[in-house]
C-alpha positions, 0 to 999 in steps of 0.5 A: 205832187209825186210820192218820194221813192222808198229809198229817198224816204228811207234816206231822209229818215236816216238823216234825221236819226244821224242829225239827232245823234250829232246834236248829242255829239255822238255817231253810230257805229257801223253795225248800228248804221246797218240796223238803222238803215234797215229800220228806215227802209222798212218804215219808208215801205210802210209809209208808202204802202199806206199812202198809196191806199189813200187815193185822193190824199197820197201826198198829204198822208206821206208828208204827215206820216214822214213827220211822225216817222221823223219824230219817232226816229228822234225819240229812238235816238234820244233813248239810245243816248240815255241808254248809255248811262243805264247800261252796265259797263257801257263806255260813256266817254265813247262817242259812238252809239252801238247795238246795245243802245239801239236794243235798249231803245227798242225795248222801251219804244217798240212797237212804235209806228212806223219804225218798229 
């Protein structure tokens, strides 16, 4: 089976993050979308580069690493939702996750392979 393209994999990872935010009744603001898409682009490139080094197991590696990356994205979004309650003056009633929440989540979890 052929490996996904970098953009296919990045889109899949972003969709995981977006779905997780929606489970919390939240969405990402525009700037956060841009940052998350950059993170998922970077993660996809890391996964595919590592998969290509696995001569006999590229597909299995890519599928497993994608599951790991998906869990990492969900964990990051969960932390972003929690950060809303810790950040002084954050408008909790707002249904958007912004760069403040992303930065807070990154401070907690990064580095976490392959997303940051």
